[in-house]
Structures are given as structure tokens and as C-alpha cells.
TORLO-74188 format. One line per field, with one value per residue (C-alpha): chain; x, y, z. Coordinates in nm, 4 decimals. Each point is the difference from the previous one (the first is absolute). Layout:
<atoms>
ch = A  ...
X = X  ...
Y = Y  ...
Z = Z  ...
</atoms>
This chain:
<atoms>
ch = A  A  A  A  A  A  A  A  A  A  A  A  A  A  A  A  A  A  A  A  A  A  A  A  A  A  A  A  A  A  A  A  A  A  A  A  A  A  A  A  A  A  A  A  A  A  A  A  A  A  A  A  A  A  A  A  A  A  A  A  A  A  A  A  A  A  A  A  A  A  A  A  A  A  A  A  A  A  A  A  A  A  A  A  A  A  A  A  A  A  A  A  A  A  A  A  A  A  A  A  A  A  A  A  A  A  A  A  A  A  A  A  A  A  A  A  A  A  A  A  A  A  A  A  A  A  A  A  A  A  A  A  A  A  A  A  A  A  A  A  A  A  A  A  A  A  A  A  A  A  A  A  A  A  A  A  A  A  A  A  A  A  A  A  A  A  A  A  A  A  A  A  A  A  A  A  A  A  A  A  A  A  A  A  A  A  A  A  A  A  A  A  A  A  A  A  A  A  A  A  A  A  A  A  A  A  A  A  A  A  A  A  A  A  A  A  A  A  A  A  A  A  A  A  A  A  A  A  A  A  A  A  A  A  A  A  A  A  A  A  A  A  A  A  A  A  A  A  A  A  A  A  A  A  A  A  A  A  A  A  A  A  A  A  A  A  A  A  A  A  A  A  A  A  A  A  A  A  A  A  A  A  A  A  A  A  A  A  A  A  A  A  A  A  A  A  A  A  A  A  A  A  A  A  A  A  A  A  A  A  A  A  A  A  A  A  A  A  A  A  A  A  A  A  A  A  A  A  A  A  A  A  A  A  A  A  A  A  A  A  A  A  A  A  A  A  A  A  A  A  A  A  A  A  A  A  A  A  A  A  A  A  A  A  A  A  A  A  A  A  A  A  A  A  A  A  A  A  A  A  A  A  A  A  A  A  A  A  A  A  A  A  A  A  A  A  A  A  A  A  A  A  A  A  A  A  A  A  A  A  A  A  A  A  A  A  A  A  A  A  A  A  A  A  A  A  A  A  A  A  A  A  A  A  A  A  A  A  A  A  A  A  A  A  A  A  A  A  A  A  A  A  A  A  A  A  A  A  A  A  A  A  A  A  A  A  A  A  A  A  A  A  A  A  A  A  A  A  A  A  A  A  A  A  A  A  A  A  A  A  A  A  A  A  A  A  A  A  A  A  A  A  A  A  A  A  A  A  A  A  A  A  A  A  A  A  A  A  A  A  A  A  A  A  A  A  A  A  A  A  A  A  A  A  A  A  A  A  A  A  A  A  A  A  A  A  A  A  A  A  A  A  A  A  A  A  A  A  A  A  A  A  A  A  A  A  A  A  A
X = -1.7619  0.2442  0.0520  0.2430  -0.1890  0.2974  0.3750  0.2513  0.2075  0.3709  0.0700  0.3070  0.3222  0.2820  0.3162  0.1973  0.0404  -0.1961  -0.1901  -0.3574  -0.2962  -0.3695  -0.2924  -0.3458  -0.3283  -0.3746  -0.1765  -0.3667  -0.0509  0.1850  0.2934  0.3520  0.2158  0.3240  0.2766  0.1977  0.3217  0.1505  0.3206  -0.1867  -0.0145  -0.3415  -0.2291  -0.3581  -0.2439  -0.3684  -0.2154  -0.1337  -0.3466  -0.0835  -0.3535  -0.0881  0.3239  0.2853  0.3639  0.3445  0.3531  0.2129  0.3640  0.2143  0.3241  0.2763  0.0736  0.3515  0.1878  0.0674  -0.2669  -0.3302  -0.2506  -0.3437  -0.2860  -0.3643  -0.2904  -0.1987  -0.3229  -0.0834  0.2301  -0.1491  0.2145  -0.1585  0.2997  0.1171  -0.3317  -0.0022  -0.0759  0.2619  0.2020  0.2497  0.3309  0.0057  -0.0068  0.3439  0.1800  0.3387  0.2328  0.3201  0.3314  0.1295  0.3394  0.0607  0.1226  -0.2869  -0.3395  0.0379  0.2506  0.2781  -0.1433  -0.3398  -0.1167  0.0127  -0.3617  -0.2453  -0.2835  -0.2984  -0.2612  -0.3109  -0.3427  -0.3601  -0.1604  -0.3579  -0.0940  0.0389  -0.3240  -0.0952  0.1866  -0.1444  -0.1523  0.1441  0.2386  -0.0620  0.3369  0.2271  0.1898  0.0660  0.3703  -0.0302  -0.1859  0.2663  0.2851  -0.1626  -0.0298  0.3663  0.1134  -0.2249  0.1466  0.3416  0.1666  0.2012  0.1414  -0.3349  -0.0441  0.0248  0.1173  -0.2715  -0.2958  -0.0895  -0.3639  -0.0090  -0.3689  -0.3422  0.0127  -0.3806  -0.2340  -0.2759  -0.1445  0.0322  -0.1389  -0.0342  -0.3290  -0.0134  0.0528  -0.2592  -0.2538  0.1001  -0.0449  -0.3391  -0.1139  0.0911  -0.1399  -0.1612  0.2718  -0.2116  0.0967  0.3521  0.2701  -0.1626  0.2136  0.2917  0.1058  -0.1927  0.1147  0.2475  -0.1842  0.0074  0.3734  0.0518  -0.1685  0.2701  0.2793  -0.1617  -0.0390  0.3613  0.1874  -0.1965  0.1147  0.1837  0.3247  0.0135  -0.0946  0.2912  0.2394  -0.0785  0.0369  0.3604  0.1418  0.0164  -0.1872  0.0058  -0.3015  -0.1197  -0.3333  -0.0798  -0.3218  -0.2098  0.0430  -0.2326  -0.1333  0.1387  0.1986  -0.0167  0.1133  0.0697  -0.0838  -0.1656  -0.3059  -0.0310  0.0236  -0.2676  -0.2384  0.0543  -0.0451  -0.3337  -0.1441  -0.2032  0.1974  0.3611  0.0610  -0.0814  0.2066  0.3176  -0.0187  -0.0548  0.2854  0.2469  -0.1208  0.0284  0.3373  0.1304  -0.1147  0.0851  0.3072  0.1527  0.0455  0.2125  0.2333  0.1163  0.2811  -0.0673  0.1646  -0.2249  -0.3050  0.0967  0.0101  -0.3271  -0.2705  -0.2890  0.1188  0.0216  -0.3496  -0.1769  0.1695  -0.0945  -0.3673  -0.2693  -0.0860  0.2485  -0.2369  -0.0796  0.3639  0.1066  -0.2886  0.0997  0.3571  -0.1117  -0.2191  0.2906  0.2368  -0.2426  -0.0661  0.3686  0.2712  0.2559  -0.1822  0.1843  0.2775  -0.0642  0.3527  0.2556  0.3570  0.1408  0.3659  0.0937  0.3646  0.1765  -0.3121  -0.2302  -0.3657  -0.1990  -0.3662  -0.1697  -0.3684  -0.0776  -0.3746  -0.1182  0.2767  -0.0651  -0.0433  -0.2738  -0.0189  0.0511  0.2672  0.1903  -0.0513  0.2338  0.0186  0.1190  -0.0737  0.2891  0.0266  0.0021  0.2607  0.2172  -0.0367  0.0984  0.3061  0.1129  -0.0394  0.1806  0.2983  0.0235  0.3038  0.0615  0.3120  -0.2314  -0.1551  0.1190  -0.3392  -0.2842  -0.3497  -0.2754  -0.3386  -0.2732  -0.3140  0.0235  0.3028  0.2455  0.1092  -0.2687  0.0164  0.1320  -0.3131  -0.2200  0.2312  -0.0136  -0.3796  -0.0380  0.2384  -0.1932  -0.3367  0.1198  0.1067  -0.3394  -0.1843  0.2173  -0.1197  0.3022  -0.2318  -0.2988  -0.3273  -0.1396  0.3099  0.0001  -0.3507  0.1037  0.3064  -0.2053  -0.2299  0.2975  0.1793  -0.2909  -0.0799  0.3595  0.1195  0.2677  0.0988  0.3471  0.3130  0.0202  -0.3409  0.1541  0.2956  0.1433  -0.0060  0.1559  0.2823  0.0488  0.0161  0.2405  0.2313  -0.0182  0.0932  0.2934  0.1184  -0.0363  0.1950  0.2912  0.3395  0.1394  -0.2407  -0.2150  -0.1809  0.0715  -0.3604  -0.3041  -0.3124  -0.3475  -0.2463  -0.3509  -0.3127  -0.3431  0.0380  -0.0726  0.3231  0.3659  0.3253  0.3421  0.1313  0.3428  0.0111  0.2742  0.0932  0.1304  0.3729  0.0897  -0.2940  0.0854  -0.0536  0.0065  -0.0228  0.2785  -0.2607  -0.1832  -0.3538  -0.2896  -0.3754  -0.1328  -0.3714  -0.1843  -0.3746  -0.2365  0.0248  -0.3428  -0.1896  0.0001  0.0437  -0.2080  0.1644  -0.0199  0.1953  0.2691  0.0404  0.0149  0.2678  0.2126  -0.0405  0.0947  0.3553  0.0408  0.1867  -0.3273  -0.1541  0.2888  -0.0383  -0.3702  0.0863  0.2229  -0.2893  -0.2115  0.2809  0.0249  -0.3761  0.0094  0.2987  0.1969  0.3682  0.2253  -0.0323  0.2993  0.0677  -0.0296  -0.0639  -0.0147  -0.1244  0.2565  -0.0281  -0.2916  -0.3718  -0.2490  -0.1484  -0.3671  -0.1370  -0.0272  0.3497  0.2431  0.3434  0.2756  0.3210  0.2831  0.2297  0.3330  0.2618  0.0096  -0.1043  -0.3559  -0.1958  -0.3476  -0.2326  -0.3593  -0.2354  -0.3432  -0.2682  -0.0797  -0.2687  0.1393  -0.2597  -0.1824  0.2766  0.1658  0.3713  0.2334  0.1923  0.3013  -0.0184  0.2778  0.3143  0.2963  0.2741  -0.0399  0.3202  0.3017  0.1652  0.2725  0.0756  -0.1580  0.2249  -0.0467  0.0965  0.1828  -0.2409
Y = 0.6257  -0.1860  0.1291  -0.0446  -0.0461  -0.0132  0.0281  -0.0206  -0.1104  -0.0590  -0.2984  -0.2169  0.1403  -0.2445  0.0697  -0.2983  0.1243  0.3264  -0.1053  -0.0823  0.1115  -0.0726  0.2417  -0.0715  0.1381  -0.0472  0.0483  0.0655  -0.3367  -0.2914  0.1670  -0.0521  0.2288  0.1383  0.1950  0.1968  0.1958  0.2392  -0.2070  -0.3167  -0.1628  -0.1233  -0.2951  -0.1143  -0.2275  -0.0889  0.0849  -0.2626  0.0182  0.0014  0.0746  0.2013  0.2009  -0.0285  0.0207  -0.0463  -0.0090  0.0828  -0.1157  0.2749  -0.1108  0.1580  0.2803  0.1399  -0.0205  0.3276  0.1967  0.1741  -0.0865  0.1551  -0.2371  0.0014  -0.2450  -0.1210  -0.2055  -0.1846  0.2382  0.3182  0.2181  0.0575  0.1143  0.2617  0.1869  0.2787  0.2627  -0.1189  0.2708  -0.2547  -0.0930  -0.3196  -0.3264  -0.1576  -0.3246  0.0616  -0.2986  -0.0597  -0.0726  -0.3147  0.0436  0.3418  0.0626  0.2427  0.0305  0.3722  0.2847  0.0164  0.0151  -0.1412  -0.3037  -0.3482  -0.0286  0.2366  -0.1697  0.1986  -0.1582  0.0619  -0.1451  0.0789  0.2143  0.1144  0.1169  0.3760  0.1996  0.1394  0.3145  0.3071  -0.1913  0.0473  -0.2705  -0.0858  -0.1738  0.2426  -0.0219  -0.3447  -0.0944  -0.1890  0.2880  0.2374  -0.2248  -0.0224  0.3775  0.0375  -0.2515  0.1452  0.3402  -0.1282  -0.0834  -0.3201  -0.0015  -0.1333  -0.2818  -0.3496  -0.3016  -0.1971  0.0882  -0.2506  0.0136  -0.1880  -0.0624  0.1623  0.1079  0.0012  0.0129  -0.2571  0.0822  0.3804  0.1318  0.3589  0.1875  -0.0305  -0.3756  -0.0326  0.1709  -0.2324  -0.3044  0.1266  0.0152  -0.3700  -0.1551  0.0626  0.1217  -0.1040  -0.3578  -0.1207  0.0833  0.3424  0.2833  -0.2314  -0.1855  -0.3236  -0.1480  0.0193  0.2731  0.2203  -0.0615  0.1270  0.3231  0.0448  -0.0441  0.2437  0.2564  -0.0391  -0.0516  0.2349  0.2923  0.1879  0.0515  -0.3556  -0.1421  0.1755  -0.0815  -0.3737  0.0085  0.1176  -0.1287  -0.3812  -0.1296  -0.2997  -0.0648  -0.2160  -0.0019  0.0853  -0.0286  0.2830  -0.1436  -0.2654  0.1179  0.1576  -0.2515  -0.2676  -0.3332  0.1464  -0.3267  -0.3398  0.1224  0.3029  -0.2250  -0.2381  0.2865  0.1522  -0.3305  -0.0461  0.3178  -0.0318  0.2669  -0.0838  -0.2722  0.2314  0.2800  -0.2016  -0.1695  0.3349  0.1543  -0.2700  -0.0067  0.3754  0.0043  -0.2702  0.1969  0.3556  -0.0425  -0.3478  -0.0729  0.3087  -0.1035  -0.2983  -0.0158  -0.1229  -0.3315  -0.0384  0.0877  -0.2619  -0.2639  0.1087  -0.2603  0.2217  0.2850  -0.2398  -0.1296  0.3365  0.1150  -0.3181  -0.0084  0.2298  0.0972  -0.0610  0.0959  -0.3491  -0.1135  0.3045  -0.0444  -0.3614  0.1140  0.2688  -0.2493  -0.2437  0.2776  0.1139  -0.3529  -0.0996  0.2575  -0.2423  -0.0247  0.2931  0.2466  0.3725  0.0952  0.0676  0.1069  0.2724  0.0840  0.3549  -0.0305  -0.0645  0.0743  -0.2886  0.0515  -0.2698  0.0998  -0.2036  -0.0856  0.0860  -0.0765  -0.2967  -0.2425  0.0234  -0.3049  0.0939  -0.2994  0.1630  -0.2458  0.0146  0.3577  0.1084  0.3006  -0.2325  -0.3678  -0.2450  0.0302  0.3795  -0.0008  -0.2383  0.2122  0.3180  -0.1660  -0.1417  0.3302  0.1985  -0.2349  -0.1115  0.1575  0.2710  0.1074  0.1071  0.2881  0.2982  0.0917  -0.2224  0.1511  -0.1971  0.1463  -0.0931  0.2056  -0.0387  0.1345  -0.2467  0.2586  0.2187  0.2711  -0.2044  0.0309  -0.1099  -0.2958  -0.1060  0.0401  -0.2269  -0.2583  0.0127  -0.0310  -0.2988  -0.1721  0.0680  -0.1365  -0.3125  -0.0582  0.0933  0.1640  -0.2310  0.0005  0.3241  0.1959  -0.1802  0.1287  0.3495  -0.0282  -0.0904  0.2992  0.2313  -0.1424  0.0958  0.3313  0.1266  -0.1660  -0.2008  -0.2114  0.0980  -0.2165  0.0481  -0.1701  -0.3108  -0.0482  -0.3118  0.1639  0.3163  -0.2110  -0.1875  0.3211  0.1543  -0.3024  -0.0049  0.3677  -0.0579  -0.2979  0.1803  0.2958  -0.1939  -0.0977  -0.0199  0.1215  0.1944  0.2932  0.3576  0.0489  -0.2075  0.2162  -0.1183  0.2219  0.0289  0.2135  -0.0588  0.2063  0.3479  0.1595  -0.0206  -0.0744  -0.1527  -0.2340  -0.1615  -0.3537  -0.0980  -0.3442  -0.0453  -0.0528  -0.3643  -0.0828  -0.2549  0.0715  0.3790  0.1676  0.2023  0.1692  0.3152  -0.1202  0.2457  -0.0034  0.2665  0.0645  0.2480  0.0466  0.1408  0.1166  0.1595  -0.0568  0.1204  -0.1128  0.1142  0.2343  -0.2564  -0.2507  0.2592  0.0278  -0.3799  -0.0357  0.2803  -0.1353  -0.3448  0.1219  0.1822  -0.1184  -0.0206  -0.2007  -0.2454  -0.0401  -0.0738  -0.2542  -0.1832  -0.0203  -0.1656  -0.2428  -0.1099  -0.0508  -0.2071  -0.2038  0.0930  -0.0482  0.2873  0.1145  -0.1296  0.3374  0.3625  0.3071  0.3755  0.2771  0.1149  0.3533  0.1383  -0.0476  -0.1492  0.1997  0.0426  0.1062  -0.1221  -0.1164  -0.2127  -0.1374  -0.0450  -0.2036  0.0966  -0.3016  0.0162  -0.2674  -0.0596  0.3542  0.0897  0.3128  0.0397  0.2869  0.0616  0.2579  0.1199  0.1505  0.3608  0.2377  0.2372  0.1283  -0.2571  -0.2603  -0.0043  -0.0521  -0.2557  0.1127  -0.1973  -0.0809  -0.2591  -0.0305  -0.1949  -0.2327  -0.3515  -0.1639  0.1341  -0.1387  -0.1928  -0.3648  -0.2954  -0.0631  -0.3746  -0.0235  0.3219  0.0488
Z = -3.0459  0.2258  0.3510  0.2868  0.3261  0.2363  -0.0268  -0.1424  0.2974  -0.0573  0.2248  -0.0536  -0.1483  -0.0697  0.2012  -0.1295  -0.3570  -0.0096  -0.3128  0.1063  0.2114  0.0562  -0.0279  0.1509  -0.1374  0.0154  -0.3334  -0.0713  -0.1693  -0.1604  -0.1742  -0.1216  0.2140  -0.1426  0.1675  -0.2591  0.0438  -0.2578  -0.0248  -0.0999  0.3430  0.1094  0.0389  -0.0284  0.1797  -0.0263  0.2991  0.2387  0.1543  0.3718  0.1244  -0.3098  0.0033  -0.2506  0.1056  -0.1495  0.1321  -0.3020  -0.0186  -0.1524  -0.1661  -0.2057  0.2460  0.0120  0.3327  0.1749  -0.1877  0.0635  -0.2716  -0.0508  -0.0775  -0.1003  0.0178  -0.3020  0.0176  -0.3237  -0.1836  0.1482  0.2258  0.3422  0.2080  0.0679  -0.0076  -0.2605  0.2655  0.2528  0.1732  0.1321  -0.1636  -0.2061  0.1930  -0.0190  0.0799  0.1579  -0.0147  0.1960  -0.1663  0.1739  -0.1643  0.1521  0.3544  0.0584  -0.1580  -0.0554  0.0038  0.2549  0.3496  -0.0999  0.1929  -0.1441  0.1098  0.1645  0.1881  0.1289  0.2222  0.2059  0.0759  0.0896  -0.2663  0.0024  -0.3482  -0.0256  -0.0434  -0.3389  -0.1035  0.1656  0.2902  0.3521  0.1185  0.3669  0.0428  -0.1830  -0.3287  -0.1451  -0.0013  -0.3319  -0.1662  0.1257  -0.1171  -0.3435  -0.0229  0.0956  -0.2616  -0.2688  0.0807  -0.0993  0.3328  -0.0754  0.3534  0.1220  -0.2545  0.1472  -0.1967  0.1745  0.2226  0.2723  0.1107  0.3289  0.0490  0.0227  -0.3635  0.0242  0.2992  -0.0368  0.3425  0.0035  -0.3265  -0.1152  -0.0033  -0.3808  0.0156  0.2752  -0.2260  -0.2847  0.2258  0.1160  -0.3622  -0.0408  0.3193  0.3384  0.2377  0.2954  -0.0837  0.0870  -0.0796  -0.0179  -0.1359  -0.0672  -0.3116  -0.0588  -0.3331  -0.2860  -0.1880  0.3091  0.0361  -0.3547  0.1104  0.2672  -0.2519  -0.2426  0.2754  0.1108  -0.3261  -0.2279  0.2123  -0.2821  0.1913  0.1320  -0.3388  -0.1681  0.2861  -0.0150  -0.3782  0.0220  0.3322  0.0434  0.3039  0.2323  0.2222  0.2883  0.1799  0.3611  0.1981  -0.1471  -0.3492  0.1468  0.3397  0.3160  0.2098  -0.2692  0.1520  0.3413  0.1815  -0.0344  0.1925  -0.2317  -0.3065  0.1284  0.0659  -0.3436  -0.1812  0.1781  -0.1556  -0.3232  -0.1881  0.0856  -0.2600  -0.2897  0.1554  0.0509  -0.3403  -0.1718  0.1971  -0.1006  -0.3603  -0.0420  0.1732  -0.2336  -0.3047  0.1001  0.2191  0.0143  -0.3722  -0.0522  0.2820  -0.2053  -0.2527  -0.3567  0.0926  0.3040  -0.2080  -0.2587  0.2751  0.1647  -0.0736  0.1076  -0.2228  -0.2940  0.0740  0.0233  -0.3215  -0.1869  0.0998  -0.1429  0.3586  0.2813  0.2819  0.1238  -0.0071  0.1992  0.2429  0.0683  0.0573  0.2460  0.1892  0.0310  0.1101  0.2699  0.1245  0.0186  0.0648  -0.1455  -0.3348  -0.1574  0.0789  -0.0328  0.1132  -0.2721  -0.0675  -0.2231  -0.0547  -0.1024  -0.0876  0.3302  0.2067  0.0882  0.0888  0.1772  0.0115  0.2721  0.0360  0.3637  -0.0215  -0.2067  0.1029  0.3748  0.2200  0.2475  0.2345  0.3401  0.1135  -0.3309  -0.1176  -0.2770  -0.2292  -0.2786  -0.0463  -0.0222  -0.3794  0.0194  0.2746  -0.1999  -0.3158  0.1833  0.1483  -0.3328  -0.1816  0.2703  0.0191  -0.3632  -0.1653  0.2571  -0.1896  -0.2828  0.1923  0.2060  0.1469  0.1167  0.0151  0.1716  -0.0856  0.2471  0.0408  0.3797  0.1883  0.1492  0.2617  0.1568  0.2661  0.2963  0.2146  -0.2911  -0.0634  0.3649  0.0091  -0.3034  0.1487  0.3288  -0.1702  -0.2065  0.3227  0.1592  -0.3043  0.0119  0.3581  0.2080  0.2565  -0.0408  -0.1965  0.1399  -0.1024  -0.3355  -0.0736  0.1035  -0.2186  -0.3074  0.0527  0.0459  -0.3037  -0.2245  0.1658  -0.0088  -0.3250  0.1799  -0.2993  -0.1203  0.0067  0.3774  0.0320  -0.1574  0.2381  -0.1631  -0.3420  0.1423  0.1403  -0.3273  -0.2016  0.2509  -0.0204  -0.3798  -0.0227  0.2350  -0.2041  -0.3327  0.1361  0.1467  -0.1371  -0.3502  -0.2646  0.2463  -0.1638  0.1025  0.1099  0.0822  0.0022  0.0955  -0.1878  0.1434  0.0250  0.1609  0.3183  -0.1453  0.1113  -0.0975  0.1774  -0.0499  0.2709  0.0206  0.1366  0.2448  0.1256  0.3555  0.0483  -0.0323  -0.2252  -0.2662  -0.2767  0.0357  -0.3400  -0.1589  -0.2232  0.1010  0.0805  -0.0146  0.0300  -0.2387  0.0420  -0.2222  0.0078  -0.1130  -0.3597  0.0336  0.3232  0.3602  0.3589  0.3011  0.2502  0.2813  -0.2106  -0.0670  0.3771  0.0357  -0.2673  0.1453  0.3526  -0.1280  -0.0697  0.3315  0.3087  0.1906  -0.2842  0.0040  0.3767  -0.0369  -0.2655  0.2448  0.2455  -0.2689  -0.0822  0.3621  0.0206  -0.3186  0.1283  -0.3092  -0.0641  -0.0993  -0.3610  -0.2016  -0.1614  0.1081  -0.2122  0.0172  -0.2270  -0.2529  -0.1338  0.2006  -0.0345  0.0141  -0.2882  -0.0812  -0.3372  -0.3581  -0.0819  -0.1984  0.0824  -0.2578  0.0107  -0.2325  -0.0326  -0.1815  0.0475  0.3747  0.0833  0.0918  0.0721  0.1499  -0.0728  0.1044  -0.1472  0.1057  -0.2207  0.0894  -0.1203  -0.2613  -0.2441  -0.2102  -0.0306  0.3427  0.0540  0.1517  0.3073  0.1176  0.3717  0.0159  -0.2115  0.1282  -0.1111  0.1373  -0.1238  -0.1833  -0.3099  0.1809  -0.0790  0.1695  0.3031  -0.0345  -0.3677  -0.0777  -0.2903
</atoms>
């Protein structure tokens, strides 16, 4: 009897014509996977094999624009989804209608984008949850209960989809049954098979499984998908590569990410042009080909590009790899290598008249609480030797101890991104909004960027840093104090002291909280984008019986529906 081990996940939905999608699954063996819809739309694909597991990414064609179509999964002609005992509504594929002015009824957004990051797998039903209700579980329950106002057109998962270095008690017991946890890496993931355990634990959660089957998703990794502070510095990388267990860990991390997350980020056209995808599908076992790819990607950050672009009507998303593409040489540190920087610039500036809103997804915030930003700038200067070798050694220790590794810790890259945002938001064809979407820091805030008078270019677009984390995790009380203090007047003053000690120039942009906060809890942000208007909403998961509920803590209009002042459009 055929079985579905994981999935289905609805990944890509076509916004150019509204006629196609992709659906990802893991089967229990070599199978032919079919997606069938009642109206005749569908598709099929044979599985490919990686490390004893069997996966497929099925292209679905023949969908009708502007519709919501239920679908099921068949393996070798046997229906395996939806489960016969499911209490959830049917999984559906909702397609946009590119020929219509709006994707829904009057007043509905052209596109609704929800986002968040940092999700520990929720405990089994009935077990206590030490970090409170899961925002994705709660969103799923709301949608399944028939609340269409909550349904996103796309869900952006901005890193730490799994925690390879902080496993649950159940997974620890499972690891202990496989190997001696007294040997490194101890109660952390060691190989590909152990990574699959993390994805099962996270994505077989019934609510999350149904949610990901019916809401398209875009994903990017952050550090805990591999290990805390992944690629924080050249010294860190050297130390990790000297350990006997690291090579297997990093290769397994990249392999499992490619299979479970990266493939689904790609469009059918990108998949058709992907040589590795063609190879693993053509070979009886694609493990060795994928392993060689992962080894090359780890050895040379320029070997591949994990960043990608998606266009949702007149909204452009640039999802940026803020981890694997780093340049770690202390005198040439960069968040993105030259190819990544060039790609980001080209995608942001290419055909600006084609989009009204630019979203830059990066797991790490561009704009932090001001004191934290100044501390990271200061520490980067110390590590580069501005105060001599003794301070450089202290700076490296502090960088690791305090996780000082965001955009501010890569000052040249921070400046390049700031200038790019200003250029993209200036003059004819400038979008109404440019929003940097981030997670990582286990709290949420919205900050509006402002350029000093006389700056050239100074953007005409509204520029915001929108940070939302975690989906299901926690933050210690002392860190809550640090983050709050980081926004205060006293915190800003302390930051200036650090800047003087680090002999730093003035930051080229300033920013302030917009709408309150910071907020702590399990939460999601949502952008409703229609024409040139935009609205931001944030919800938190609250205890309310067995399912929990979503409580709105922020709801405000960002931009109105007026024309572009530069073009009159």
C-alpha cells in the first residue's frame, strides 16, 4: 500500500498567467506521483531518490486563472491525500487572475503576503507548550474555521524552519537510540537522516501540514537550519572546519535544504534549466550528485546562488541569502559576495515600472534597534583592528558571545544595501513602498528609514524595516530589556559612545519605530498590497482553548491609493 511520508506542500503558484503551480511531496518509495483536480487540471512526476528517501516536485498545469481548485495526491494510482479521516477542509490551489484589476472582490488586496521566522516544532497534541501557542498552528486553525480574511496568497518563511542545534526532547531520545550522544555533535543533528527527522517533526504537525498544503510558501535558511551563528566570522569557520563532525553536518544541512526548501522556491522554468535537478531526476540515486554539489557550495560561496526572485503581480520579492554567500575575510567582510551583490542590484533596478512594491526578504534585519546597530558596527571595527590586536581579539569573542552578525556587522554591505534602496526608491518609476522583511531576533517591530536632508539620492518611496520573529519560540527576559533599551534615548546615546570609540563615521540613514513595539510573542506580520496602497497588520497567537486564537496588535495603513507623484500613474 502506497504511503505519503511528508507533504504535500504547495510551493510555486504562477502569477504571470494563473495557470500552473508546483506541489512537493515525499513518498514511501519509488512512485509515480500525481496531482489531480476535479476540473481536469493536474500533473505527474516520478520520484527521485536522495539518501534512501523518495521525493517529487510535481508541476500542475491546466488551472483556471482567478479560481480556487481542490486537489488530491495519488501514488501509483492510489489516492493518499487528503487522508480519509481529515477534519480539515480540502487542500486547494488558489490562482490569481492577471487580467483582472484585483485578485478578489472589490476591496480585496492584489496580493496578501504573510511572513515570519524561527519555528521550533510544536509539541505533540496534549503536551504542554513551554513557549506558548504556535502562530502557524493558530493561523491554520483560523483558516480551517472559515476565516478568509486571514488567508495569505503567499507565506514567507524567513529562516530557522528547523533547529539542527536545539532539538526537542523526543528528537533527542530518537538520536540517542541511533548513536552515543557523548560523542560530538552530541544532541544535535549529525547527518542527512537526522535532518529528515527535523522536517518530519515540524511539517507533520497536522495544522502546519494542512496549512502548507493550501498556502504557497517561499523559504530561505538562517543559522539554526545549520548551526547557531553559522558563518559569523573567518575564525569561527576555521574552528568549525577543524572538527571531525562538521563536514558531514554542513553537507547534510545543504543537501536537506536543497531538497526540502530550495527546490520549491523555483519556478518551472528555473527548474527546467537547473542541471543538478535534471541530474538527480535522471539517476537511479541522486545522493552522490547532490553531495558533490553541497561540498562545492560550502567550499566556494560563489559556486551557487541561493537567493531568488518572485513577482506577484505588481509586487516584487527578492529573497536574499544572508548566510552562505558571506565573504568572511576580516579586511573584506561582506554579507553578499560580488556576484550576489550584483544580482540583488540588477533585480531591484530591472524594470522598476513593472512593480509598485519591492519586498527584500533577508533573514537578518537591515535596521536593528539603534544601540544594537551601533554595537555591531563598533565590534566590526574592533575586529578589523581599528584599536589594535588586543581589541580585535576581544571583538571576536564579543561577536560570538552576543551574536553580533547582522547587516550592521558588515558595514560595507550595510552601506551598499542602503544606497541600493535609496536608488531603487528615487525618481520616475519608484515603487510606493520598499520593505525589508526579516526575522531572527525573536521580537517584532516596524521601523521607518529616513535619509538626511540633502542626501542624494533620497528615496521618494516609503522605506520600512519590518521584522517579525518568532513564529514559535521565545526570548529571555534580559534580552527583552536589551531590545527595548536599544530603542531608547539613553540607548542611542550609549551607541554614540561606542561609535566614537570605534572611530566610526555617521550612519548614512536614520530610523525610528513606526507603530509602537517592540512586540514579544509568537507572531506573524501581513502586508496587504493593492495598487500603490499598502496596509500592515501583525497578529500574535494567544491561548484560547485547544486551538488558540490570533489577536491583532498592529493594523495600520502604510500608503494610500494615490498615483505615483513621479509618473502620475
